[in-house]
C-alpha positions as CSV (number, residue, x, y, z in Angstrom):
1,M,30.8,0.7,-20.0
2,E,34.1,-0.6,-18.3
3,N,33.8,1.9,-15.5
4,I,30.4,0.7,-14.8
5,E,31.6,-2.9,-14.8
6,F,34.4,-1.9,-12.6
7,Y,32.1,-0.3,-9.8
8,H,29.7,-3.3,-10.4
9,Q,32.3,-5.7,-9.4
10,L,33.5,-3.4,-6.6
11,L,30.0,-3.5,-5.0
12,K,29.9,-7.4,-5.3
13,D,33.3,-7.7,-3.4
14,H,32.2,-5.6,-0.6
15,E,28.6,-6.6,-0.5
16,I,28.0,-6.4,3.2
17,I,29.4,-3.0,3.6
18,F,27.6,-1.6,0.7
19,S,24.4,-3.2,1.9
20,F,24.4,-0.9,4.7
21,I,25.4,1.9,2.7
22,F,22.5,1.6,0.3
23,F,19.9,0.9,3.1
24,Y,20.8,4.1,4.8
25,I,21.1,6.0,1.5
26,G,17.5,4.6,1.0
27,S,16.4,6.0,4.5
28,I,17.6,9.3,3.5
29,W,15.4,9.4,0.5
30,G,12.7,8.1,2.9
31,S,13.3,11.2,4.8
32,F,12.8,13.3,1.9
33,I,9.8,11.3,1.0
34,N,8.3,12.2,4.5
35,V,8.8,15.8,3.6
36,V,6.9,15.4,0.1
37,V,3.9,13.6,1.5
38,Y,3.3,16.2,4.3
39,R,3.8,19.2,2.1
40,L,2.4,18.4,-1.1
41,P,-1.2,18.0,-0.3
42,E,-0.8,21.2,1.7
43,G,0.4,23.2,-1.2
44,L,3.7,23.8,0.4
45,S,7.1,23.9,-1.2
46,I,9.0,20.7,-0.7
47,I,12.5,22.8,-0.8
48,Y,11.6,26.0,1.4
49,P,11.4,26.4,4.2
50,P,13.8,23.9,5.8
51,S,12.3,21.0,7.9
52,F,10.1,22.4,11.1
53,C,7.9,20.9,13.6
54,P,4.4,20.9,12.2
55,V,3.0,21.8,15.8
56,C,5.3,24.7,17.3
57,K,6.9,25.6,13.9
58,R,10.3,25.5,15.1
59,K,13.0,24.9,12.6
60,L,14.7,21.6,13.2
61,K,18.4,21.2,13.8
62,W,20.7,19.0,11.8
63,Y,20.7,16.4,14.4
64,N,17.0,16.3,14.4
65,N,17.0,15.3,10.8
66,I,19.1,12.1,11.1
67,P,17.0,9.4,9.6
68,I,15.9,6.6,11.7
69,F,18.1,7.5,14.6
70,S,16.6,10.9,15.5
71,Y,13.3,9.5,15.7
72,I,14.6,6.7,18.1
73,F,16.7,8.9,20.2
74,Q,14.0,11.6,20.6
75,R,11.6,8.9,21.7
76,G,9.0,9.6,18.8
77,R,8.7,13.3,20.1
78,C,9.7,16.8,19.2
79,S,12.7,18.1,21.0
80,F,11.5,21.5,21.3
81,C,7.7,21.3,22.1
82,G,7.5,17.5,23.0
83,A,4.7,16.9,20.5
84,K,4.5,13.5,19.3
85,I,6.0,12.5,16.0
86,P,3.6,10.3,13.8
87,I,5.2,6.6,13.4
88,R,4.9,7.0,9.5
89,Y,8.1,9.0,9.6
90,L,10.1,6.1,11.0
91,F,8.2,3.5,9.0
92,I,8.6,5.4,5.4
93,E,12.2,5.7,6.3
94,L,12.8,2.0,7.3
95,F,10.6,1.0,4.4
96,T,12.4,2.9,1.9
97,G,15.8,1.6,3.2
98,F,14.9,-1.9,2.8
99,Y,13.4,-1.2,-0.4
100,T,16.5,0.3,-1.7
101,L,18.5,-2.7,-0.1
102,V,16.3,-5.0,-2.2
103,G,17.3,-3.1,-5.4
104,F,21.1,-3.3,-4.6
105,I,20.8,-6.9,-3.9
106,L,19.0,-7.4,-7.1
107,Y,21.8,-5.5,-9.0
108,I,24.7,-7.4,-7.8
109,K,22.9,-10.8,-7.9
110,L,21.2,-10.8,-11.2
111,P,22.8,-10.6,-14.8
112,D,23.2,-7.3,-16.2
113,Y,21.1,-8.0,-19.1
114,Q,18.3,-8.7,-16.5
115,F,18.7,-6.0,-13.8
116,G,21.6,-3.6,-14.7
117,L,22.4,-0.2,-13.5
118,W,19.6,1.5,-15.7
119,E,17.0,-1.0,-14.4
120,F,18.2,-0.5,-11.0
121,L,17.7,3.4,-11.0
122,S,14.2,2.8,-12.7
123,F,13.4,0.2,-9.8
124,L,14.3,3.1,-7.3
125,T,12.2,5.6,-9.5
126,I,9.0,3.8,-9.6
127,G,9.4,2.6,-5.8
128,Y,10.0,6.0,-4.4
129,T,7.4,7.6,-6.4
130,G,4.8,4.7,-5.7
131,I,5.4,5.4,-1.9
132,I,4.5,9.1,-2.4
133,I,1.4,8.2,-4.4
134,S,0.2,5.6,-2.1
135,Y,0.4,7.4,0.9
136,I,-1.1,10.5,-0.3
137,D,-4.0,8.6,-2.2
138,F,-4.7,6.7,0.7
139,K,-4.9,9.5,3.3
140,Y,-6.1,12.5,1.0
141,K,-7.7,10.5,-2.0
142,L,-5.5,12.4,-4.2
143,I,-2.9,11.3,-6.7
144,P,-0.3,13.9,-7.2
145,L,0.1,14.5,-10.9
146,Q,3.3,16.3,-10.7
147,V,5.1,13.2,-9.0
148,L,3.6,11.2,-12.0
149,L,5.5,13.8,-14.5
150,V,8.7,13.9,-12.6
151,G,8.8,10.0,-12.5
152,S,7.8,9.8,-16.2
153,I,10.5,12.2,-17.2
154,I,13.3,10.3,-15.3
155,Q,12.2,6.8,-16.5
156,I,12.2,8.3,-20.3
157,I,15.8,9.6,-19.5
158,L,16.6,6.2,-18.2
159,L,15.3,4.3,-21.1
160,F,17.4,6.8,-23.7
161,I,20.6,6.5,-21.7
162,G,20.1,2.6,-21.2
163,L,19.9,2.2,-24.9
164,K,23.3,3.5,-25.5
165,F,22.1,6.5,-27.5
166,Y,21.1,4.2,-30.5
167,I,18.0,5.3,-32.4
168,W,15.9,4.9,-29.5
169,I,12.6,6.2,-30.9
170,L,12.3,3.0,-32.9
171,S,13.3,0.6,-30.3
172,P,10.8,-2.1,-29.2
173,I,11.7,-1.2,-25.6
174,I,10.5,2.4,-26.1
175,L,7.6,1.4,-28.1
176,D,6.5,-1.1,-25.5
177,A,7.0,1.5,-22.7
178,L,4.7,4.1,-24.6
179,L,2.1,1.5,-25.7
180,G,2.0,0.5,-22.1
181,A,1.6,4.0,-20.9
182,F,-1.4,4.5,-23.5
183,L,-3.0,1.2,-22.9
184,G,-2.9,1.9,-19.2
185,F,-4.6,5.3,-19.5
186,F,-7.1,4.2,-22.3
187,I,-8.4,1.0,-20.3
188,L,-9.2,2.8,-17.1
189,W,-10.5,5.7,-19.2
190,I,-13.0,3.3,-20.7
191,V,-13.8,1.8,-17.2
192,R,-14.2,5.2,-15.8
193,L,-16.8,6.4,-18.4
194,L,-18.9,3.1,-18.2
195,G,-18.7,3.4,-14.3
196,N,-19.9,7.0,-14.4
197,R,-22.8,6.1,-16.6
198,F,-23.8,3.2,-14.8
199,F,-23.5,4.5,-11.2
200,K,-24.8,7.9,-12.2
201,K,-21.7,9.5,-10.2
202,E,-17.8,9.5,-10.3
203,A,-16.9,5.8,-10.1
204,M,-13.1,6.4,-10.4
205,G,-10.7,9.3,-10.0
206,E,-9.1,10.8,-12.9
207,G,-5.7,10.4,-11.3
208,D,-6.1,6.6,-11.5
209,L,-6.0,6.7,-15.3
210,Y,-2.8,8.5,-15.1
211,L,-1.4,6.4,-12.5
212,L,-2.1,3.1,-14.5
213,G,-0.4,5.0,-17.8
214,Y,2.5,5.9,-15.6
215,L,3.0,2.3,-14.3
216,G,2.6,1.0,-18.1
217,L,5.4,3.2,-18.9
218,F,7.6,1.3,-16.5
219,G,6.0,-2.1,-17.2
220,G,5.3,-2.1,-20.7
221,I,2.1,-3.3,-22.6
222,F,2.4,-6.8,-21.4
223,S,2.1,-5.6,-17.6
224,I,-1.3,-3.7,-17.9
225,T,-3.5,-7.0,-17.8
226,F,-1.6,-8.3,-14.7
227,I,-1.6,-4.9,-12.8
228,L,-5.4,-4.7,-13.1
229,L,-5.8,-8.3,-12.1
230,Y,-3.5,-8.0,-9.0
231,S,-4.9,-4.9,-8.1
232,S,-8.5,-5.9,-8.4
233,F,-7.7,-8.9,-5.9
234,L,-5.8,-6.3,-3.5
235,A,-8.8,-4.0,-3.8
236,I,-11.3,-6.7,-2.8
237,I,-9.3,-8.1,0.1
238,F,-8.0,-4.9,1.8
239,G,-10.9,-2.5,0.5
240,L,-13.3,-4.5,2.5
241,L,-11.1,-4.1,5.7
242,Y,-10.9,-0.4,4.7
243,M,-14.6,0.1,4.4
244,K,-15.0,-1.9,7.7
245,Y,-12.7,0.2,9.7
246,K,-12.8,3.4,8.3
247,G,-16.6,3.3,7.5
248,D,-15.9,5.0,4.1
249,K,-17.3,3.5,0.9
250,E,-14.9,5.4,-1.4
251,I,-11.6,3.4,-1.8
252,P,-8.6,5.0,-2.8
253,Y,-7.5,2.6,-5.8
254,G,-4.1,4.3,-6.3
255,P,-2.2,2.1,-3.6
256,F,-3.7,-1.2,-5.1
257,L,-2.5,-0.3,-8.7
258,V,1.0,0.4,-7.2
259,G,0.8,-3.0,-5.2
260,G,-0.5,-4.9,-8.4
261,F,2.4,-3.3,-10.3
262,F,5.0,-4.6,-7.8
263,I,3.5,-8.2,-7.8
264,H,3.8,-8.5,-11.5
265,Y,7.2,-7.0,-11.3
266,F,8.6,-9.5,-9.2
267,M,6.9,-12.4,-10.7
268,A,8.3,-11.2,-14.0
269,L,11.6,-10.7,-12.7
270,T,11.8,-14.3,-11.3
271,G,10.5,-15.8,-14.5
272,T,7.3,-17.2,-12.8
273,Y,5.1,-15.9,-15.9
274,Y,7.2,-17.4,-18.6
275,A,7.3,-20.9,-16.8
276,F,3.6,-20.8,-16.2
277,L,2.6,-19.8,-19.7
278,F,5.2,-21.3,-22.0
279,N,6.1,-24.5,-20.6
């Protein structure tokens, strides 16, 4: 514990330097996320072979794989065949970098009991997996269950360690997380069942059930109602735009669930709910 406090103070004392470091660490994770969102739907290994150009299949050099800078210096094109590199590679690296920076700022600014080391790592876990899930579901209408499984295992481990190895099964924090996961899954299971019977076709993908359960594991039982509320608003607003510009009536709900989770997360973190509900 003393070591954690020492490093926490070190980060605060050199905030500007470490802000740049954490931003770029996040962009490195963004580079890995780019690999995942390309290979996972294609059934390819995310580990082997090493990074290659999807067009000419040439193996990339190390200097072709430097997050953000490689895209800029190569002007968004493959250095071998000149094929255009999708802008989403740069966008995800930048977005993940800024997301990680936000987590770092919260970690050094907020009290440890509100946003300590384990909350910071949990924040990164739900964010990185949320980016993967949102992109794949938006493009392929598919929620990768293996990503949910890996994220769930990491979160349970972080909860266990964060409770300092007490009798964690009986902890209210653990019970809240597990009940959140169960309630999230169960509510959408009911919605899906009723929707299928009413519309006489599949009204919601099965992956959405597991996704809300996954988000409930991070947010707890209190979060489920708010995630559904905010995700519904997002789906109405952006879903109409999606149908208009893509001409597709089947709207991927996963990105809106993730968005709803983060609206709830930041409002809860800033105390907005409690000021509204109890004052």
